[in-house]
All heavy atoms as an XYZ file, in Angstrom:
960
protein
N      92.106     93.984    108.942
C      92.427     94.722    110.093
C      93.845     94.593    110.462
O      94.203     94.882    111.608
C      91.535     94.393    111.206
C      90.060     94.735    110.979
O      89.871     95.547    110.100
O      89.123     94.213    111.701
N      94.688     94.211    109.580
C      96.129     93.984    109.864
C      96.928     94.731    108.868
O      96.859     94.493    107.644
C      96.421     92.470    109.830
S      98.137     92.127    110.193
N      97.680     95.736    109.374
C      98.545     96.519    108.514
C      99.770     96.941    109.238
O      99.811     96.927    110.436
C      97.787     97.682    107.834
C      97.447     98.716    108.900
C      98.252     99.756    109.102
C      96.257     98.659    109.574
C      97.973    100.743    110.076
C      95.921     99.595    110.499
C      96.792    100.651    110.771
O      96.439    101.612    111.631
N     100.787     97.394    108.462
C     102.022     97.883    109.004
C     102.437     99.082    108.209
O     102.256     99.128    107.008
C     103.095     96.920    108.990
O     102.872     95.791    109.822
N     102.970    100.109    108.883
C     103.589    101.223    108.285
C     105.114    101.056    108.660
O     105.413    101.161    109.836
C     103.029    102.552    108.658
C     103.851    103.640    108.067
C     101.592    102.643    108.322
N     105.941    100.721    107.710
C     107.322    100.450    107.991
C     108.267    101.502    107.451
O     108.199    101.891    106.302
C     107.707     99.111    107.402
S     106.567     97.759    107.837
N     109.169    101.997    108.347
C     110.041    103.054    108.016
C     111.514    102.526    108.150
O     112.442    103.293    107.832
C     109.840    104.300    108.890
N     111.772    101.326    108.690
C     113.104    100.907    108.831
C     113.082     99.366    108.636
O     112.035     98.736    108.613
C     113.683    101.228    110.216
O     112.871    100.597    111.231
N     114.270     98.793    108.517
C     114.367     97.356    108.295
C     114.618     97.065    106.843
O     114.774     97.970    106.003
N     114.618     95.782    106.537
C     114.878     95.331    105.150
C     113.587     95.328    104.328
O     112.689     94.596    104.657
C     115.503     93.951    105.157
O     115.547     93.372    103.876
N     113.615     96.087    103.278
C     112.458     96.137    102.402
C     112.160     94.805    101.769
O     111.019     94.383    101.690
C     112.615     97.175    101.287
C     111.444     97.345    100.391
C     110.309     97.911    100.942
C     111.483     96.928     99.084
C     109.225     98.056    100.087
C     110.375     97.112     98.294
C     109.212     97.616     98.778
N     113.172     94.035    101.441
C     112.960     92.682    100.852
C     112.268     91.801    101.865
O     111.407     90.985    101.544
C     114.302     92.040    100.514
C     114.929     92.700     99.242
O     114.137     93.319     98.530
O     116.157     92.616     99.091
N     112.578     91.909    103.169
C     111.924     91.137    104.181
C     110.449     91.457    104.263
O     109.583     90.607    104.394
C     112.538     91.347    105.596
C     113.979     90.700    105.668
O     114.272     89.822    104.814
O     114.706     91.117    106.566
N     110.132     92.802    104.183
C     108.719     93.141    104.220
C     107.931     92.682    102.972
O     106.817     92.230    103.125
C     108.622     94.687    104.387
C     109.046     95.203    105.666
C     110.122     96.136    105.745
C     108.521     94.781    106.845
C     110.519     96.596    106.940
C     108.962     95.223    108.095
C     109.949     96.141    108.120
O     110.442     96.625    109.328
N     108.590     92.734    101.816
C     107.974     92.246    100.583
C     107.569     90.789    100.722
O     106.624     90.305    100.148
C     108.809     92.484     99.412
C     108.840     93.868     98.816
C     109.733     93.914     97.545
C     107.404     94.268     98.392
N     108.427     90.049    101.430
C     108.211     88.587    101.528
C     106.821     88.208    102.126
O     106.299     87.145    101.858
C     109.361     87.910    102.300
N     106.286     89.103    103.014
C     105.032     88.755    103.665
C     103.933     89.780    103.388
O     102.883     89.614    103.927
C     105.251     88.567    105.197
C     105.665     89.776    105.979
C     104.619     90.708    106.336
C     106.961     90.057    106.224
C     104.979     91.823    107.066
C     107.295     91.171    106.968
C     106.308     92.032    107.365
N     104.109     90.727    102.525
C     103.085     91.734    102.296
C     102.093     91.220    101.214
O     102.419     90.431    100.262
C     103.713     93.079    101.844
O     102.644     94.017    101.900
C     104.268     92.997    100.420
N     100.821     91.684    101.323
C      99.812     91.370    100.396
C      99.503     92.556     99.444
O      98.844     92.414     98.422
C      98.482     90.993    101.131
C      98.681     89.697    101.913
O      99.252     88.724    101.370
O      98.217     89.709    103.094
N      99.953     93.710     99.874
C      99.556     94.974     99.161
C     100.556     96.059     99.528
O     100.877     96.197    100.718
C      98.161     95.397     99.566
C      97.693     96.786     99.128
C      97.459     96.822     97.660
C      96.423     97.172     99.899
N     100.990     96.827     98.529
C     101.797     98.002     98.855
C     100.988     99.229     98.450
O     100.426     99.355     97.378
C     103.091     97.921     98.004
C     103.943     99.175     98.207
C     104.950     99.001     99.350
C     104.681     99.594     96.949
N     100.971    100.193     99.371
C     100.331    101.500     99.102
C     101.347    102.530     99.098
O     102.097    102.611    100.060
C      99.225    101.822    100.092
C      98.479    103.003     99.725
S      96.945    103.309    100.598
C      97.258    102.886    102.266
N     101.425    103.321     98.046
C     102.458    104.400     98.005
C     101.896    105.505     97.081
O     100.845    105.400     96.433
C     103.716    103.823     97.341
O     104.757    104.777     97.332
N     102.692    106.596     97.072
C     102.318    107.731     96.150
C     103.286    107.697     94.948
O     102.850    107.692     93.808
C     102.402    109.032     96.955
C     102.354    110.268     96.134
C     101.157    110.622     95.537
C     103.455    111.055     95.891
C     101.038    111.794     94.736
C     103.431    112.202     95.114
C     102.215    112.513     94.520
O     102.132    113.678     93.779
N     104.578    107.758     95.254
C     105.577    107.754     94.210
C     106.902    107.286     94.853
O     107.501    107.884     95.623
C     105.787    109.167     93.659
O     106.837    109.237     92.753
N     107.307    106.115     94.354
C     108.523    105.502     94.956
C     108.960    104.326     94.072
O     108.133    103.657     93.440
C     108.247    105.061     96.373
O     109.302    104.316     96.864
N     110.200    104.022     94.155
C     110.722    102.783     93.494
C     110.203    101.569     94.220
O     110.225    100.450     93.570
C     112.257    102.737     93.397
O     112.776    102.894     94.763
C     112.778    103.904     92.560
N     109.659    101.686     95.388
C     109.029    100.526     96.048
C     107.834    100.044     95.241
O     107.535     98.809     95.270
C     108.604    100.859     97.487
O     107.643    101.912     97.472
C     109.793    101.280     98.344
N     107.226    100.880     94.501
C     106.049    100.444     93.633
C     106.586     99.502     92.619
O     105.973     98.406     92.377
C     105.423    101.679     92.962
C     104.816    102.598     94.028
C     104.424    101.316     91.896
C     104.490    103.986     93.514
N     107.680     99.841     91.951
C     108.264     98.949     90.888
C     108.720     97.642     91.566
O     108.477     96.553     90.984
C     109.443     99.637     90.197
C     109.092    100.986     89.657
O     108.079    101.077     88.962
O     109.711    101.951     89.989
N     109.311     97.618     92.711
C     109.739     96.473     93.330
C     108.588     95.626     93.715
O     108.620     94.344     93.536
C     110.518     96.794     94.646
C     111.882     97.375     94.409
C     112.906     96.375     93.851
O     112.775     95.215     94.253
O     113.677     96.758     93.022
N     107.469     96.165     94.131
C     106.290     95.373     94.503
C     105.743     94.650     93.281
O     105.466     93.474     93.265
C     105.273     96.252     95.173
N     105.567     95.453     92.179
C     104.982     94.807     90.970
C     105.962     93.672     90.424
O     105.466     92.658     89.947
C     104.794     95.919     89.903
C     103.683     96.823     90.249
C     103.631     98.000     89.235
C     102.316     96.135     90.181
N     107.274     93.924     90.470
C     108.197     92.915     90.053
C     108.057     91.644     90.875
O     108.230     90.524     90.336
C     109.660     93.448     90.074
C     110.604     92.478     89.543
C     110.782     92.366     88.189
C     111.385     91.706     90.376
C     111.640     91.464     87.630
C     112.308     90.775     89.835
C     112.414     90.621     88.479
N     107.722     91.816     92.116
C     107.545     90.663     93.047
C     106.111     90.194     93.164
O     105.762     89.533     94.141
C     108.088     91.029     94.405
C     109.598     91.036     94.446
O     110.235     89.997     94.476
N     110.206     92.179     94.392
N     105.318     90.568     92.193
C     103.938     90.092     92.053
C     103.001     90.540     93.253
O     102.157     89.744     93.743
C     103.865     88.595     91.918
C     104.576     88.080     90.714
C     104.513     86.565     90.614
N     105.173     86.011     89.473
C     106.435     85.591     89.445
N     107.134     85.639     90.567
N     106.957     85.125     88.367
N     103.263     91.729     93.698
C     102.485     92.288     94.788
C     101.622     93.401     94.279
O     102.086     94.343     93.693
C     103.363     92.736     95.926
C     104.202     91.541     96.529
C     102.596     93.478     97.068
C     105.317     91.979     97.423
N     100.320     93.370     94.528
C      99.432     94.485     94.012
C      99.802     95.836     94.746
O     100.344     95.903     95.823
C      98.024     94.030     94.534
C      98.125     92.585     94.692
C      99.539     92.332     95.152
N      99.558     96.888     93.971
C      99.907     98.235     94.342
C      98.720     99.142     94.299
O      97.954     99.109     93.301
C     101.057     98.788     93.419
C     101.292    100.246     93.698
C     102.352     97.970     93.606
N      98.627    100.011     95.288
C      97.606    101.091     95.286
C      98.374    102.413     95.265
O      99.206    102.610     96.191
C      96.666    101.035     96.520
C      95.776    102.265     96.555
C      95.830     99.768     96.488
N      98.161    103.216     94.290
C      98.742    104.526     94.277
C      97.714    105.415     94.833
O      96.712    105.757     94.255
C      98.994    104.939     92.771
C      99.850    103.975     91.955
C      99.908    104.425     90.468
C     101.230    103.828     92.528
N      97.955    105.902     96.074
C      97.010    106.765     96.826
C      97.361    108.207     96.676
O      98.473    108.594     97.118
C      96.924    106.267     98.290
C      95.826    107.000     99.062
C      94.534    106.892     98.607
C      96.129    107.687    100.178
C      93.504    107.604     99.320
C      95.090    108.360    100.838
C      93.798    108.253    100.449
N      96.539    109.001     96.047
C      96.854    110.397     95.760
C      95.642    111.278     96.005
O      94.903    111.679     95.078
C      97.298    110.487     94.225
C      97.637    111.872     93.844
O      97.865    112.721     94.694
O      97.709    112.055     92.592
N      95.359    111.607     97.273
C      94.177    112.390     97.530
C      94.132    113.764     96.940
O      93.051    114.346     96.812
C      94.154    112.424     99.101
C      95.464    111.937     99.558
C      96.110    111.203     98.462
N      95.303    114.264     96.553
C      95.320    115.628     95.972
C      95.119    115.510     94.403
O      94.993    116.560     93.770
C      96.653    116.301     96.262
C      96.913    116.437     97.720
C      95.956    117.321     98.413
O      95.538    118.313     97.804
O      95.569    117.039     99.545
N      95.205    114.297     93.864
C      95.063    114.180     92.394
C      96.154    114.834     91.593
O      95.911    115.356     90.511
N      97.368    114.795     92.063
C      98.529    115.502     91.392
C      99.330    114.673     90.498
O      99.903    115.201     89.569
C      99.347    116.140     92.470
C      98.710    117.202     93.286
C      99.672    117.830     94.274
N     100.012    116.767     95.250
C     100.881    117.027     96.241
N     101.426    118.206     96.421
N     101.225    116.070     97.045
N      99.529    113.376     90.818
C     100.561    112.607     90.057
C     100.204    111.093     90.082
O      99.906    110.507     91.085
C     101.871    112.829     90.723
C     103.030    111.992     90.094
C     103.474    112.268     88.853
C     103.608    110.998     90.834
C     104.485    111.551     88.274
C     104.649    110.221     90.247
C     105.027    110.504     88.983
O     106.067    109.760     88.443
N     100.244    110.552     88.900
C      99.981    109.132     88.727
C     101.287    108.473     88.360
O     101.707    108.499     87.184
C      98.872    108.959     87.669
C      98.397    107.481     87.535
C      97.196    107.523     86.492
C      96.675    106.164     86.342
N      95.580    106.150     85.329
N     101.934    107.868     89.336
C     103.329    107.289     89.130
C     103.320    106.209     88.043
O     104.337    106.082     87.317
C     103.803    106.763     90.465
C     105.205    106.305     90.454
N     106.294    107.173     90.422
C     105.718    105.054     90.420
C     107.392    106.482     90.426
N     107.126    105.164     90.364
N     102.346    105.409     88.024
C     102.260    104.366     86.940
C     101.106    104.741     86.005
O      99.879    104.527     86.418
C     102.019    102.961     87.519
C     103.118    102.633     88.572
C     101.917    101.916     86.445
C     104.473    102.250     88.018
N     101.375    105.246     84.846
C     100.232    105.798     84.025
C      99.220    104.668     83.581
O      98.063    104.958     83.411
C     100.998    106.263     82.716
C     102.341    106.683     83.238
C     102.690    105.641     84.297
N      99.689    103.401     83.557
C      98.771    102.342     83.161
C      97.878    101.843     84.319
O      97.004    101.070     84.113
C      99.603    101.198     82.613
N      98.063    102.364     85.481
C      97.270    101.926     86.655
C      95.869    102.198     86.396
O      95.468    103.224     85.793
C      97.805    102.624     87.913
N      94.957    101.290     86.884
C      93.557    101.478     86.722
C      93.021    102.573     87.642
O      93.264    102.545     88.878
C      92.794    100.151     87.059
O      93.117     99.182     86.141
N      92.278    103.525     87.077
C      91.622    104.558     87.903
C      90.455    103.963     88.589
O      89.621    103.221     87.979
C      91.211    105.739     86.997
C      92.338    106.454     86.388
O      93.431    106.549     87.000
O      92.126    106.998     85.247
N      90.298    104.268     89.877
C      89.145    103.813     90.633
C      88.414    105.062     91.180
O      88.973    105.846     91.789
C      89.651    102.833     91.822
C      88.363    102.374     92.551
C      90.416    101.712     91.310
N      87.090    105.048     90.846
C      86.312    106.187     91.350
C      85.389    105.719     92.471
O      85.246    104.447     92.653
C      85.480    106.764     90.214
O      84.527    105.784     89.802
C      86.347    107.183     89.002
N      84.718    106.564     93.104
C      83.843    106.255     94.163
C      82.555    105.536     93.684
O      81.895    104.766     94.435
C      83.396    107.459     94.985
C      84.527    108.034     95.813
O      85.589    107.370     95.990
O      84.323    109.073     96.368
N      82.249    105.684     92.385
C      81.011    105.172     91.813
C      81.163    103.886     91.047
O      80.225    103.116     90.856
C      80.292    106.211     90.918
O      81.239    106.589     89.926
C      79.876    107.393     91.733
N      82.425    103.552     90.636
C      82.655    102.382     89.810
C      83.350    101.313     90.637
O      84.042    101.581     91.588
C      83.522    102.678     88.577
C      82.870    103.622     87.639
O      81.647    103.618     87.531
O      83.641    104.502     87.013
N      83.159    100.063     90.202
C      83.841     98.953     90.892
C      85.259     98.870     90.242
O      85.451     99.155     89.061
C      83.158     97.612     90.614
C      81.812     97.510     91.399
C      82.030     97.679     92.923
O      82.965     97.038     93.449
O      81.347     98.475     93.571
N      86.263     98.526     91.025
C      87.620     98.428     90.469
C      87.739     97.340     89.422
O      87.021     96.317     89.475
C      88.429     98.039     91.721
C      87.599     98.370     92.879
C      86.197     98.237     92.472
N      88.547     97.569     88.513
C      88.837     96.594     87.409
C      89.628     95.448     87.896
O      90.221     95.526     89.011
C      89.568     97.259     86.259
N      89.679     94.340     87.183
C      90.599     93.219     87.589
C      91.955     93.636     87.210
O      92.370     93.720     85.989
C      90.251     91.954     86.795
C      88.907     91.307     87.286
O      88.602     91.509     88.487
O      88.260     90.657     86.500
N      92.698     94.029     88.191
C      94.057     94.576     87.951
C      94.877     94.345     89.184
O      94.413     93.786     90.172
C      93.966     96.082     87.604
C      95.088     96.654     86.777
O      96.160     95.892     86.738
O      94.980     97.646     86.213
N      96.172     94.787     89.114
C      97.066     94.690     90.276
C      97.661     96.042     90.665
O      98.411     96.119     91.654
C      98.200     93.640     89.979
C      97.688     92.208     89.852
C      99.026     94.041     88.774
N      97.342     97.067     89.846
C      97.845     98.409     90.160
C      96.648     99.395     90.024
O      96.103     99.491     88.931
C      98.988     98.691     89.220
S      99.896    100.273     89.579
N      96.410    100.084     91.100
C      95.218    100.928     91.132
C      95.619    102.360     91.505
O      96.432    102.546     92.455
C      94.236    100.446     92.176
C      93.794     99.014     91.922
C      94.485     97.912     92.506
C      92.693     98.731     91.094
C      94.049     96.626     92.198
C      92.311     97.425     90.880
C      93.015     96.379     91.417
N      94.942    103.363     90.891
C      95.132    104.729     91.207
C      93.861    105.175     91.928
O      92.782    105.195     91.294
C      95.410    105.543     89.983
C      95.583    107.017     90.223
C      96.707    107.484     90.835
C      94.609    107.903     89.796
C      96.895    108.892     91.027
C      94.825    109.281     89.913
C      95.910    109.746     90.582
O      96.128    111.110     90.774
N      93.992    105.624     93.187
C      92.833    106.028     93.976
C      93.066    107.439     94.535
O      94.208    107.732     94.980
C      92.412    105.050     95.001
C      92.032    103.685     94.432
C      93.440    104.873     96.090
N      91.953    108.194     94.669
C      92.049    109.583     95.242
C      91.288    109.718     96.506
O      91.429    110.709     97.166
C      91.556    110.597     94.202
C      92.372    110.634     92.942
C      91.756    111.617     91.955
C      92.448    111.577     90.658
N      91.816    112.495     89.688
N      90.381    108.774     96.852
C      89.553    108.894     98.019
C      89.634    107.683     98.901
O      89.966    106.567     98.414
C      88.041    109.172     97.661
O      87.577    107.963     97.023
C      87.925    110.364     96.652
N      89.291    107.821    100.140
C      89.255    106.659    101.067
C      88.150    105.652    100.688
O      88.290    104.479    100.826
C      89.085    107.089    102.501
O      87.882    107.892    102.623
C      90.283    107.882    102.966
N      87.032    106.149    100.045
C      85.989    105.232     99.588
C      86.521    104.345     98.525
O      86.295    103.169     98.494
C      84.827    106.109     99.002
O      84.312    106.899    100.110
C      83.693    105.199     98.561
N      87.238    104.918     97.495
C      87.856    104.137     96.481
C      88.942    103.172     96.985
O      89.040    102.021     96.585
C      88.486    105.009     95.417
O      87.509    105.868     94.802
N      89.700    103.637     97.959
C      90.675    102.770     98.607
C      90.068    101.567     99.258
O      90.509    100.411     99.081
C      91.456    103.598     99.691
C      92.533    102.878    100.411
C      93.580    102.311     99.504
C      93.137    103.827    101.466
N      88.930    101.780    100.000
C      88.223    100.653    100.604
C      87.754     99.682     99.562
O      87.869     98.420     99.756
C      87.086    101.145    101.388
C      87.490    101.857    102.676
C      86.258    102.414    103.366
C      86.700    103.273    104.557
N      85.522    103.921    105.243
N      87.260    100.143     98.426
C      86.811     99.262     97.355
C      87.892     98.372     96.854
O      87.780     97.169     96.597
C      86.224    100.069     96.183
C      84.860    100.645     96.407
C      84.456    101.417     95.181
C      83.011    101.912     95.283
N      82.586    102.491     94.058
N      89.047     98.960     96.612
C      90.208     98.237     96.029
C      90.712     97.123     97.137
O      90.895     96.000     96.718
C      91.367     99.114     95.702
C      92.654     98.383     95.396
C      90.983     99.987     94.522
N      90.762     97.545     98.324
C      91.245     96.589     99.340
C      90.234     95.418     99.465
O      90.593     94.301     99.563
C      91.471     97.283    100.668
C      92.673     98.205    100.574
C      91.626     96.351    101.822
C      92.862     99.186    101.767
N      88.964     95.753     99.439
C      87.924     94.717     99.445
C      88.046     93.748     98.285
O      87.977     92.533     98.413
C      86.533     95.328     99.498
C      85.426     94.303     99.585
N      85.159     93.542    100.722
C      84.481     93.957     98.678
C      84.133     92.788    100.486
N      83.751     92.971     99.216
N      88.251     94.299     97.077
C      88.338     93.462     95.920
C      89.615     92.567     95.986
O      89.516     91.401     95.673
C      88.454     94.271     94.639
C      88.671     93.386     93.390
C      88.640     94.157     92.106
O      87.806     95.057     91.919
N      89.596     93.861     91.209
N      90.728     93.089     96.403
C      91.905     92.303     96.560
C      91.816     91.238     97.592
O      92.405     90.202     97.492
C      93.104     93.200     96.840
C      93.580     94.052     95.601
C      94.616     95.073     96.008
C      94.105     93.173     94.455
N      90.993     91.537     98.645
C      90.772     90.513     99.673
C      89.934     89.399     99.183
O      90.165     88.198     99.447
C      90.051     91.193    100.918
C      89.804     90.239    102.001
N      90.816     89.770    102.823
C      88.633     89.696    102.457
C      90.349     88.908    103.719
N      88.979     88.904    103.502
N      89.002     89.693     98.230
C      88.178     88.667     97.693
C      88.901     87.807     96.642
O      88.727     86.661     96.501
C      86.941     89.286     97.041
C      85.854     89.778     97.949
C      84.576     90.103     97.219
C      84.817     90.914     95.987
N      83.624     91.396     95.259
N      89.735     88.496     95.875
C      90.386     87.888     94.746
C      91.885     88.223     94.714
O      92.324     89.023     93.917
C      89.780     88.268     93.363
S      88.039     88.050     93.249
N      92.632     87.675     95.645
C      94.051     88.048     95.758
C      94.859     87.547     94.470
O      94.504     86.576     93.887
C      94.509     87.351     97.018
C      93.590     86.228     97.172
C      92.251     86.655     96.608
N      95.865     88.288     94.184
C      96.779     87.930     93.073
C      97.769     86.964     93.757
O      98.503     87.321     94.646
C      97.500     89.150     92.532
C      98.543     88.683     91.454
C      96.497     90.130     91.961
N      97.817     85.711     93.222
C      98.733     84.778     93.744
C     100.146     84.970     93.163
O     100.310     85.282     91.979
C      98.252     83.370     93.340
N     101.104     84.733     94.036
C     102.522     84.924     93.496
C     102.983     83.683     92.779
O     104.059     83.663     92.172
C     103.457     85.107     94.753
C     103.117     86.388     95.460
C     104.109     86.581     96.581
N     103.714     87.623     97.468
C     104.480     88.251     98.244
N     105.757     87.924     98.331
N     104.022     89.224     99.017
N     102.191     82.617     92.715
C     102.587     81.363     92.122
C     102.195     81.240     90.636
O     102.269     80.239     90.053
C     102.060     80.148     92.877
C     100.514     80.147     92.881
O      99.878     81.100     92.323
O      99.942     79.237     93.477
N     101.735     82.307     90.018
C     101.446     82.280     88.623
C     100.034     82.792     88.292
O      99.851     83.282     87.162
N      99.087     82.712     89.116
C      97.739     83.252     88.866
C      97.851     84.794     88.744
O      98.577     85.461     89.540
C      96.800     82.935     89.981
N      97.190     85.350     87.770
C      97.189     86.780     87.575
C      98.423     87.309     86.798
O      98.645     88.477     86.634
N      99.173     86.381     86.240
C     100.361     86.772     85.474
C     100.034     87.586     84.254
O     100.797     88.435     83.858
C     101.204     85.532     85.091
C     101.834     84.844     86.347
C     102.612     85.845     87.181
O     103.573     86.408     86.739
N     102.167     86.003     88.402
N      98.946     87.275     83.605
C      98.575     88.044     82.415
C      98.351     89.490     82.784
O      98.675     90.441     82.015
C      97.270     87.484     81.794
C      97.483     86.196     81.126
O      98.663     85.854     80.771
O      96.540     85.432     80.905
N      97.742     89.772     83.886
C      97.550     91.195     84.378
C      98.888     91.796     84.722
O      99.163     92.932     84.340
C      96.598     91.199     85.666
C      95.163     90.719     85.158
C      96.486     92.612     86.141
C      94.228     90.453     86.344
N      99.724     91.065     85.486
C     101.024     91.570     85.867
C     101.934     91.915     84.683
O     102.705     92.795     84.742
C     101.741     90.611     86.792
C     101.339     90.649     88.233
C     101.759     89.434     88.995
C     101.914     91.871     88.927
N     101.750     91.145     83.587
C     102.639     91.379     82.413
C     102.667     92.738     81.885
O     103.682     93.236     81.493
C     102.191     90.351     81.364
C     103.200     90.243     80.232
C     102.928     89.091     79.300
N     103.178     87.819     79.989
C     102.245     86.877     80.104
N     101.083     87.030     79.712
N     102.535     85.773     80.800
N     101.537     93.497     82.010
C     101.538     94.861     81.449
C     102.368     95.854     82.310
O     102.640     96.953     81.897
C     100.106     95.295     81.282
C      99.367     95.526     82.543
C      97.870     95.784     82.238
N      97.651     97.179     82.379
C      96.444     97.764     82.539
N      95.432     96.957     82.589
N      96.271     99.011     82.679
N     102.748     95.402     83.548
C     103.567     96.265     84.352
C     105.033     95.858     84.504
O     105.785     96.501     85.205
C     102.925     96.333     85.768
C     101.547     96.857     85.799
C     100.500     96.070     85.995
C     101.345     98.207     85.551
C      99.185     96.559     85.992
C     100.002     98.734     85.561
C      99.003     97.897     85.746
O      97.706     98.397     85.799
N     105.394     94.726     83.864
C     106.740     94.202     84.058
C     107.379     93.920     82.748
O     106.758     93.524     81.720
C     106.651     92.855     84.832
C     106.077     93.037     86.176
C     105.872     91.670     86.845
N     107.288     91.066     87.070
C     107.461     89.786     87.210
N     106.467     88.970     87.110
N     108.634     89.369     87.447
N     108.644     94.218     82.610
C     109.442     93.816     81.465
C     109.870     92.405     81.636
O     110.209     91.991     82.714
C     110.659     94.769     81.257
C     110.372     96.058     80.744
C     110.346     97.160     81.599
C     110.040     96.277     79.444
C     110.046     98.414     81.100
C     109.719     97.509     78.935
C     109.737     98.572     79.775
O     109.365     99.818     79.268
N     109.863     91.668     80.528
C     110.395     90.240     80.618
C     111.810     90.204     81.178
O     112.612     91.029     80.783
C     110.300     89.729     79.206
C     109.418     90.712     78.485
C     109.499     91.959     79.137
N     112.102     89.230     81.957
C     113.445     89.067     82.514
C     114.272     88.221     81.551
O     114.802     87.149     81.906
C     113.388     88.393     83.860
N     114.420     88.678     80.337
C     115.204     88.066     79.318
C     115.911     89.144     78.476
O     115.785     90.332     78.724
C     114.398     87.147     78.453
C     113.261     87.836     77.677
O     113.294     89.102     77.582
O     112.314     87.215     77.231
N     116.654     88.693     77.458
C     117.429     89.654     76.664
C     116.526     90.652     75.948
O     116.806     91.793     75.885
C     118.268     88.865     75.666
C     119.298     89.660     74.887
C     120.221     90.479     75.901
C     120.191     88.736     74.022
N     115.425     90.210     75.408
C     114.478     91.139     74.705
C     113.937     92.181     75.650
O     113.815     93.382     75.303
C     113.322     90.371     74.089
C     113.754     89.592     72.894
O     114.802     89.932     72.230
O     113.072     88.622     72.535
N     113.600     91.805     76.908
C     113.170     92.730     77.878
C     114.214     93.776     78.215
O     113.976     94.933     78.335
N     115.488     93.297     78.327
C     116.594     94.246     78.588
C     116.749     95.197     77.466
O     117.015     96.367     77.706
C     117.880     93.404     78.826
C     119.173     94.226     79.083
C     118.994     95.116     80.282
C     120.352     93.338     79.196
N     116.650     94.756     76.201
C     116.801     95.615     75.078
C     115.676     96.672     75.095
O     115.914     97.861     74.768
C     116.699     94.769     73.780
C     117.947     94.021     73.514
C     117.828     93.258     72.159
N     119.043     92.475     71.986
C     119.019     91.241     71.590
N     117.841     90.523     71.463
N     120.148     90.540     71.443
N     114.452     96.295     75.443
C     113.398     97.317     75.503
C     113.689     98.381     76.608
O     113.449     99.543     76.328
C     112.012     96.572     75.897
C     111.494     95.743     74.784
C     110.221     95.006     75.117
N     109.180     95.880     75.737
C     108.136     95.368     76.383
N     108.066     94.001     76.626
N     107.236     96.140     76.868
N     114.211     97.967     77.736
C     114.554     98.924     78.761
C     115.665     99.856     78.247
O     115.606    101.081     78.468
C     115.005     98.212     80.078
C     115.605     99.197     81.119
C     113.745     97.448     80.702
N     116.682     99.319     77.634
C     117.766    100.156     77.153
C     117.299    101.076     76.086
O     117.712    102.277     76.029
C     118.861     99.244     76.581
C     119.610     98.424     77.630
C     120.653     97.455     76.992
C     120.319     99.309     78.639
N     116.384    100.658     75.219
C     115.852    101.612     74.157
C     115.044    102.686     74.848
O     115.115    103.902     74.402
C     114.904    100.806     73.189
C     115.657    100.118     72.128
C     114.746     99.696     70.942
N     113.680     98.810     71.348
C     113.770     97.477     71.453
N     114.863     96.855     71.075
N     112.740     96.773     71.844
N     114.248    102.397     75.851
C     113.509    103.438     76.564
C     114.428    104.431     77.248
O     114.235    105.648     77.126
C     112.624    102.825     77.635
C     111.335    102.208     77.176
C     110.600    101.477     78.312
C     110.384    103.248     76.520
N     115.531    103.949     77.870
C     116.448    104.832     78.465
C     117.179    105.695     77.480
O     117.374    106.848     77.733
N     117.556    105.133     76.316
C     118.220    105.983     75.291
C     117.290    106.989     74.768
O     117.712    108.135     74.473
C     118.686    105.047     74.183
N     116.012    106.695     74.638
C     115.024    107.643     74.086
C     114.769    108.812     75.078
O     114.536    109.917     74.617
C     113.688    106.934     73.807
N     114.828    108.543     76.357
C     114.571    109.582     77.337
C     115.771    110.472     77.619
O     115.609    111.595     78.074
C     114.010    109.023     78.647
O     114.978    108.120     79.152
C     112.746    108.318     78.424
N     116.972    109.959     77.315
C     118.127    110.735     77.593
C     118.759    111.385     76.322
O     119.574    112.212     76.417
C     119.281    109.850     78.264
O     119.592    108.842     77.367
C     118.825    109.384     79.568
N     118.336    110.937     75.159
C     118.884    111.389     73.940
C     118.156    112.520     73.411
O     118.458    113.497     72.989
């Protein structure tokens, strides 16, 4: 029963104390995943899935063990929030295997992968 909708202030400060980011399409999604914060992509119109690898959540199925969810209804949204409340993703290392599929490694090989992707999309 505790939430905030923030439109001003330092985004980094908000990330420091948030448990979940809900968005439709924004670079804040990437920032949250990089900072080990679960993300809900809420799209009631079913028009766009910002992170293609995000787990689809339907009204009839239970959410997968994941940190990035694509939901279209408030029923699905409630399911995801309930699951994350029961099994939160810890920022101290737990859930890192799940997060890995959404993050590039912060090393030279990860940088090379990003650069290859950028060259492929602009070339």
